N, C-alpha and C positions, 0 to 999 in steps of 0.2 A: 580850218582850225582857227580859233580866236587868236588875235594878236598878242594876248597875254601869254600864249603858250609858245612864244618864239625866243630862240637864243641865237647868238651870233658868235662866230669865230672870225677873228681878223686874219688877213692873208699871212701875216708873219706873227707867229706865236711869241717871238722874242721881243716884240714891242708891247702890244696890248691885247687883251682878250675881251671881247664885247659880250655882255650878257644882259638879259632882261630879268625883271623881278616878277614872276608870274603869280597869279592868284589861283587858289585851289579849284580844280575842276575834275570831273570824272573823265579820264582819257577815253578816246574812242575804242570800243571793244574790238573792232575788226582790224585795227591797224597796230603797227609797232608803237611802243611807248617812247621810242626815240624821237627827238624833236627836229623841227626845221630851223633854218637860220635866217636872220635879217641883219640889216646894217644900222639900225637906229636903236642903240642900246647903251647902258652905262659901261664902265670899264673896270676890269681887274688890272691893277698896276703890275706889270711884269718886269719893271726896271730893276728890281732887286733880285732877280732870279739868279740861281747859281750858274756858273759858266757851263757850257755844254761838254765839259771834260768828263769822261767816265771816271767815277771814283767809287770804289767798293765801300760798302758799309763797314765801319770799324768801330766796335763798341767803345774802345778807348778814346776815340775822337768824337763820336757822334752821340753817345749816351751822356746824360747829365742828370742822373736820378737824385731827387731829394724826396724822402718819404712824405706822404700826405700828412697834414696836421691832424686829421681825424678820419676814421673809418666808421661808418654807421652800419650796424648789424640789422638783420631782418627783424629782430626783436625791437630795435629802436624805431622801426617803421610800423610797429604794431602787427607784424606778421608772425606766424608760428615759427619756432626755431627750426623745425624740420622742413621748412619750405625751401625748395631749390637744392643746390649741390654744395652750398657753403653757407656759413653763418653770416658772411659779409654781404651787405646789400649794395652800398655805394661808398665811394671815397670822396673826400674833398679833392680839389685839383692839386696835382703835384707835378713838379718839373720832371720831364722824361728825356727829351732830346735837345741837342744843342741848336743854336740858330742856323749853323751851317747845314745840319741834317734837315731842318725844316725847309730851307730854301731849295735843297736838292729834291726833297719830296714834292714841293710845289712845281718845280721845273718838270718833273716827270708826269705828275697827274694832270697838269694843265697843258700838256703838249697837244698838238694838233691830232696826232694819232689816237690819243685817248678820247678826245672830243668826238672824233669821227666814228669811232668803233665801240665806245663803251658808255654812251650817254643814254640815260633813261629818265622817265618821269612817272609819277603815280599820284593817286589821290591822297597818299600819306605825305609824300615829299616831292616837290615839283622839279627839282633839279638834282640828279644823282649821276655819279660816275662809278661803274662797277666792273669787276672782272678783268682788270687790266694788268694785274700782276700774275706771273713775272714777265710776261712778254713785253709790255710797254713800260714797266716800272720796276726794273731789277733792284734798284736801291731800296725802294719801299718794301719789296718782297723780302730782301735780306734783312732789313731792319726788324721786321716783325717775326721772322723765323730764327733770329739770333738767339742762342741759348741764354745769353746775358739778358736780353729783353724779356724773354719768356720767364726767367727767374724773377725779374722785377714784377711783372704782371701777376704771376702766381703768388708772390709774397703779399701783394696788396689784396688779392682776391681770397686768400686763405685756403687755396686749393691748387694743386699742380694743374696747369692749363697748357693747351696747345692750340694753334690756330684752327678754327673750325674746318676750313678747307681753303684752298688757294683762291677760289672765286670770291671769298669774303674777306680777303686781305686788302685793307686800305679803301674800303667803300667811302665815297665822298658825298657829303651833303653841302649844297651851295645855296646861299641866299644873297641877292644882289640888290643894290639901290644906286641910283644916280646921286650926284651931289645935291640936286634939287630935292629929290625924294628923301634924302637923308635929313635935310633941314626941316622939311615938312613933317616928317615923322617925329623928330625931336620936339617940335612945337606942339604937335598933337598930343604927345606923351606928357609934356609939361602941363598942357591945358587940362588933361584928364586928371593928373595928380592934384592940380589946384582945385578942380571941381569936387573931387572926392574929399579933399580936406575940408572944403566949405560945407559939404553935406554930412560930414562926420563919419565917412566910411573908408577913410584912408587906410585903416588897418585891416580891411577885408582882403582876402586873396584876390588878386587880379587874374582874370581868365583871359587868355590870349585867343581871340577869335580868328586869328590868321597866323598860326605858328609855323615855324620852319618845317618841323615834322610833327604831325598831329598825334593825338593820344594813341598809344599802341603798346603792345608787349613785343619784345624781340623774338625772332625765330630761334635764336641760339642762347645758350645759358648765360654767357658773359660777353660784354663788349668793353673795349677800351676806346674812349672818344678823345682824339687828339686835336688840338686847335692849330690850324695852319694860317690863321689871320692875325693881324695886329689888332689888339683889343684895348689899347690904352684909353681911348675915348669912348669905348663901347658902354652903352646902358642896356641892361637886360641881358638876354642871351643865356639865361639860366636853363637848367633842366628841371622841369616840374615832375615830381613823383607823387603818385597816389598812394597814401598810406593804408594800412589795414583798417583804419577807422573812417576812411573816405576823405580825410583832410589832404590838403596839398602841401607838400614840402618842396622847397626850392633849393637846389644845389647850384652854387654860383658857377658861372662859366669859366673854363680855364683860359689862361693867357697863352700867347703863342709859344709853342713848344711844351706846353703843359697838357696833362691828360686827366681823365676821370675814368675809374673802373666801376662798372655797374652790372649787377646781376639782372639784366633786363628781361630775361625770359619770364620772370616771375613777378615783375613790378610794372604796373602801368605808368607810362611816362610820356612826356612830350618835350620837344626843343622849342623854347620860347623865342620870339623875335628879338633881334638886337637892334638898338638905335645908336646913332652917333658914329656910324661907320658905313662905308659903301659895300663892304663884303663881310660875310661870315662863312668861312670854309672849314669844315671839320672832317677829319678822317676817322672812320669807325672800323675797327678790326674786331671780328667775332672770335670767341674762344669756346672750347669745350673741355671737360675734364680729360686729363691724359690717361687716367686709369679706365680700362674697359669694364671694370667691376662697378663703377659709379653709373647711376642711371643716366640715360641720354634722352631728355625731353624735347629734343630738337623738332621743330615743325618747319614747313616751308611756306606757311601762309602768307607772310609779308614779303617774300622774295620771289615767288614764282613769276609774278607779273612783270618783274623788272630784271629778268635774267635770261641768258642763253640756256634754255631748258635742257637740251641734251648734255651740255657741259655741267650744269648744276646737278642734274640727276646722276651723272657719272660720278662726280666727286662725292656726292651724298652717299651713293651706293658703295663706293670704294671704301670710305672710312667706316661705314656701318658694317660691311662684310668683314673688314679687318677686325673690328670689335668682336663680331660673332666668332671669327676664327680664333681669336685669343681666348675668348670664354670657353669655347669647345675644347681647345688644347689643354686649358687649365683643368677643366672637368675630367677630361680623359686621364690626365696625370693623376688626379685625386682618386679616380676609380681604380686605376692600375695599382696605385700604392695601397689602397684598401685590400685589393686582392692578394698582393704579395705579403701583407701583414696579417692575412687570415681574419679580416674584420667583416667579411661578408659584403653583400651588395645591398645598398640602401635604396630600395625601390621608391619610397616616398620622396627622397631627396632628388632622385633622377627625374621623377615625374614633375616635380616642382621646377627643376631646371629646364626641362623640355617645354613646359607651359610658358615660362618666362621668355624663352627664345621664340616661341610661336607668336607671342604678343609683340615682341621686338620686330619680327618680320612683317606681321600684319600692319604695324604702324608705318613701316617703310612703304608698304603697298598703298596705304591711305594717302601718304604725302606725295607720291609721284603720280599726279593727275595727268591724263592724256593731254597733249598739247592743245587739242581742239576744245578742251574744257577749261583752259586757262585764258582769262581775259587780260590782254596786255595792258599794263599800267594801272590795273585795278586790284585793290585788296579789300576783301570783305571784312566784316567785324568779328569774325570768329576768334581772332587773337585777343580781343578785349575780355576783361574779367568782370567788369562792373556793368550792371544792367543800364544805368543812366548814361554811361559813356557809349554803350552800344546804341541806345536810342538817339543820342546826339550825332553819332556817326551816320545813322540811317537818315536822319533829318538833313544833314549836310549833303548826303548823296541825292536825296530827293530834290533839294533846292538846286543843286548843280545840274541835274538832269532837266529840271524845269527851265532854268536859265538858258540851257543849250537849245531848247526847242522853241524859245521865244523868237 
């Protein structure tokens, strides 16, 4: 495996955590997407970590919600009003958690146990931590399952939401640079801006050829992206959105403790590089509508290759079957009520209901590929909506494969 695919954990997580900043590659298909470790890497500063004292999440102490200054609708992005499960597309960053809560979250997710058991990489994002709650991160788990937190996220999203499943609580994306790399990237960025100004193209959209997370749509309806890093001197780090007209809209990155809500299942987006800092760590929690009556367009395309498949499939099946059970019980109650009130039996309505549930189950079957058919660490381009982004994704894949064979 190339040296760019190496991460490091220091012997004591209470001091420093060593990481490298990898470049995108196609992970090996026959091996796990988890990475190896080395000792020659930049550092994540752990000096401000919360003390290892167990503290339960308390909304009164750990929530610090301030509504977003603006919420963009699907219509604002040039998408049809009926796209998705809500009219809301994306919010501006808003304050969500207190500094103490963020430090406790960092202490849990950057622990040795999480790094040893929950680390993944893929061609979309080269450093991810997944599936650690509630076993290794009880504070994180309780924070996102809290009724008060869910009420806030639902308010911003414009629809009642619940966490997608436990495996998707607190997913971590990490981008790292050494101090030397940080200064080099700032200088390169400044030189590029100066050159663009001289050439008269400074107003043109800048396309990141090495994003933290490449162009994709999410597997789940909504996400809440929470910033866990200090961003005071950060340049860039925005989320780029592809609008209905093909233009690029950028939503500024949140500050530490702040979050953005995005209906990412239906909007192509990427996380742009950040300059001026040695780390950019975000926590992404996925959500679905609480009501079983609302459509569930969940797919597992972007997560199969970076997951414990038996656990992912169990949790996916569990909530989908619970939805099906709720729908059937509701339909049975309606049918029995019609009988009691002598309104007859609606054959067409029942056939329509059965057909919808057949499609619901067929989709479940399609999403749960056999383990032998899943390439660890690799996501194909079926999640993308635009033909040009699909072609760019394929070109990157071909280039990566070619470089690996040289």
